[in-house]
N, C-alpha and C positions, 0 to 999 in steps of 0.2 A: 406798818398796819398790822395787827395778830389776825388770824384766820379766827370766824367766828366758831365756836363747839354749837351744831342744832342738834336737836334730840326728837325727833317724832314719829308714832306711830300711830295705829289703826287703822283702817280699810284704805286702798289707793286712794281713792278719792282724797281723805283725810291727809294723808302723807303730799300729796300735790296740795291742796288748801295750805299746808303748813308752809310749803317751799315757795308759794306762790306770795305769803304774807312776807317774807324774807326777804324776798328780791324784789319786791315790790319799787321801792322807790330806785333802785338803781336801775331795774328795766325801763322806767318810763323817764329816767334821768340819762340814763347812756346807754340804752339800746335801742328804744324805738324811734328815736331821730334819726338812726343810722341810715341811709343809701340802703343798705341792705338788706334792713328790718320791711321798709317800705317795697324794696320788689320783692321780698316773697308772700308777703303778706297780700301782692297783687297774685301769685298762684292759686290763689286758695279757689277757686271758680275754675280754675286752666282741667283740663282732663286729666292731668297729670296728678296735679293737687288732690283732683277728688277718690281716683284712682286710690294713691298713696292714704288717703284719710281711711276710705275702704280696706284696703288691707290691714291698717291696726284696726281699726272695727269688729273684723270678723274673726279675727287669730288672735289678738293682742288685747283681748277687752278691759283687763285691768290694767297694762300702759295706757290704754284709752283717756279710762277714768283716772291716772294720776294727772294726765294731762288736762282731763276738765276741770280737777279740782286745781292743778297751778297757774288754767286762765282764770276761775274765780278768785284767788288771792290775790292775783296781779289787777285783778279789775279791767280785762281786758278780751272781746271774744276768744270764743275757742280756738277758732279756722288763723286766725293771726297768730296763738302762742304755738298752736301744732306745727306753722311751715317755720316759725322760729326754732323750731326744733326737728326741723329737716333743712337747716342752712347749707349740710354738704351733700345734700343730694337734687342740684340743681347747681348745671354750669351757668356762672353769675358774671356779669358785668363787674361787680363788685367785688375785694378783696375779701375772701374768706376767715373764719378767726379758728383758735383753738389747735396749736403749732403739735410743739412739746418732741419729746428725746427719751428712749429710754435704754437700759441698758441691764445686760443679765450675767449671772454667771453663777456656778456649782461652786460651792463652801464647803470648808472641811462639816459645818453642821448643816449641811442642808445645800440650800439656794438662795439666790439673793435678785432682786429687780428692784430698781432704782430708775426714776423717770422727774424728769421737767416737767410739766406743765404749762404750758404759753396759751395765752390767751389777748385780750384786748386790754390793753394798757391800763382804759378807766377802770377797768371792773378791778384793780389791784384794791385791795378792802373790803370789796364786796361780795367776795366769795364764802365757803364757809366747808366746814367737815361733817358730813350729814352722817350720823347715825340714826339707823331706820329700824324698825320692827313692824314692817307691814301683817295684818291679817293674815292674808294668802300669799304665797313664797319667803322666800328666805331674808335673815335679817343681813343688814351689812352696812359696811363702814363706808364712806365715800365722799371725796369731794366733788363739790358740785357748784354749779354757774347760776346766777339768777337769771331769772326765764327759761332754765332748763332740767330736764330729769337728769336721774342720777343714770351711769353705764357708759358715759363716754371720755371718763378724765383717767381718776385710780380710783381703785375699792380693792377692800378685800369681805366676804361675805363668812356667814357662821358655820360654810365647812372649810373655811381657809383656804379657799381659791381665792387667789391674787390676779387681777384685771386690770393693764394698761389698756390706752387708747394713743391710740396716734392718726393724727391726720394725713390722708393720701386725695390725691386734686387730679381726679382722670377727665380727663375731655370731655368725654361723651360720659353720660350719665341716664339711663333708662328710668321710666317711669316703675316703683319699685317700693318693696318693704324700707323704710326709713334706717340709716346705718344706727342713728342711737336709739328706733327702738328695740336692733336685733342689738346692742350695747349693754338693754337695760334687762336684756335677758340673761345675758351671763350672769349676771348677778345672782339669777334663782338657780346657777348652773348649780349642781352637789357635785362636778369632777373637773376635771381639764378637758376631758375627750367630751363631754356632755358641751361643756362652752363652744368649743372648735365647734359640735353638732351646729349649736344655735347660733355662731355667723358665719355658717357655710351653707343655709339655707337659702336653695334656690330663688330666685324671684326677687333681689332686695335691691336697692337701688345706687348709695355710693358708697365709696371703699373706704375703710379702716385698716391700719396694722391692728392687729389685738397681741398683745403679751399674757402669758398664761402661767402659773406657778400652784403648785397647794403644798399645805402643810402635811408632812409625813411622806414626804417626796422628793428627790434630788431631781425631776422634771422639770422643764422650761421648755416653751413651746414659744413662737412666731407665727402670728398665721398674718396675712397679707390678704386680705378679704375684698373681692372685685365683684361687682354683675359680670363681667368676662370670664373668672374665673377663682378659684384659690388655692393658694398656696400653703403648705402648714410644714415649719421648721422645727424640727427635733433641735433645740441649741443645748450643744455639750462643751463649746466653748465660750470662754467671755467675747460678748458681739453686742452689740448697739445697733441701734434703728431711728431713723430723725422722719421724715415726712415725705417720701417718695419711694416707694416700691421699689426692692433690690432683687425679687427672686429671676434667675433665668424662667422658671416656668413662666410669667406674667411680661415676659418681653414684649407681646403684643398689644400688651393695654397702655394707649396714648395716655402720658399725663403730663403734669406741668411740674416741673419740678423746680424751685425758687431756688434764688442764689443762696438763701439763708440754710434750706433744706441740705442741700449738695456742701455747703462748708460744713456746718454739723455732722453730717454723717461722716464724709472724709476725715474731719478733727477726731473723732470719736476713736475711729477706726485707726490711725494714726497712734493715738495714744493706748490702746491695748496692743497695738503690733510691738512698741517701744517698751512696753514695760509689758512681757508676760507673766502667766498667773492669774489665779482665780483672785478676783473682784472681793476687797473690802466693803462695811460702809463708809469707810473713811477714806477709800478711793476713790469709790463711786460716787464720793461726794465732789470731790474732787474738781472729778472729771466732769458733774453736771454743772460743776459753777465757772469753769474755764472762759476766760475772757483773752485767750492769746490774742484771736484776730479781733480785732478793735472794731474792723466796720461787720464783722458778719459769726457773732459769738456765741458759743454753746448755751450759756447762761446771757441770758437776753433782758436790757431794763434801758435800751438806747428811744427814748423819744421818739426818733427819726427812724427805727427799725423800719426794714423796706417791706415786712409783708404784715405791719402793722399789729405787733402779738411781743409780748415780753414776759418772762418768765416769774411765774402768781404763786405757784409752790414746786417745791420739789420734794418729793419723796424717795424713802427707803424701806423696803419688805426685805428683812430676814426671817426667812422660811426655814421651820425648824425640823424636828420629826413630830414634835406634839403641839406646836404654839407658831405662830404669827409673833412676831415684833414687828411694829412701824412706827416711821416718825417723819414729819413734814415739817420743813422749813422754808416758811414762808418770808426770812430775809437774807441775804446772801452773804451778810457781814455776821451770823451769829452762830456760835457751834454749838449751841443747844436748840431743840427742835421747837417748834412753837406749839404742836400738837403731837401728842404719841400716847400708843397702845400696845395691848399684845390681845390677840386671841387665839 
């Protein structure tokens, strides 16, 4: 099923409301019945839940208004919707969601970032590519899930900043600024350094791996951002990242590494090692679609995936001196992208 193309503009509340209208049926049908949703809703009035809400209302009012609009469009209590957008900020007895794999490489024309967006299988056909033109902040194009604000998937903003995000699973998460709020802040960053600063802010809760590149530069950066510390890596050789911390600087951070994440990280490193040289878009897409391991493939489409995640889209960003060309594939078997554009 192809991706929806969604165009929204206006205030933060209006954009959130439009996202709510888009995702309403999928959220009520596929997300609100989940044990994870119910667990998170119960955290709304805990000290951690209240602290996280205060953090957002105090320092990220525009993003809070986006969440208020999202809740109104979904016809759900704002506390429930906010906590769903904090789903990686609590150590939960239930499986998390949103996995992902990212590739990086310099190219003769500039640089390349390629990304598999892995999420709940039941959301296939219910996600969108959002073109947002907010009254305040930068315009951007982003993959969006029903029930979620943008900024924790893959995106490119009007300054040509490309951002990708991979889930990380720490075993200890303090109450703090929700990781999806910090991811949303990167879409308003005018440079790679500004994006790094946004996700490195002290006082965060959950952890993410962020990938950044920008038009007019060959610089590629991977940022592993946790409450216990942040590791920034400038990438000069083709590299990949799955869903666990790999930086030696963050060895002290206890984390859960799933079998899928370990297998995908190992497989992409193997493919890069045995076929050296800069990545092309075509080679990147072949790696993202690799199914050599039938149990724990890079491209995930099994109904019994052990992390309850499937690849919902693959994105390619070709970053040049004056433009970013992007392509998104929602189906493994197609050679042509479902959605594409140039910024």
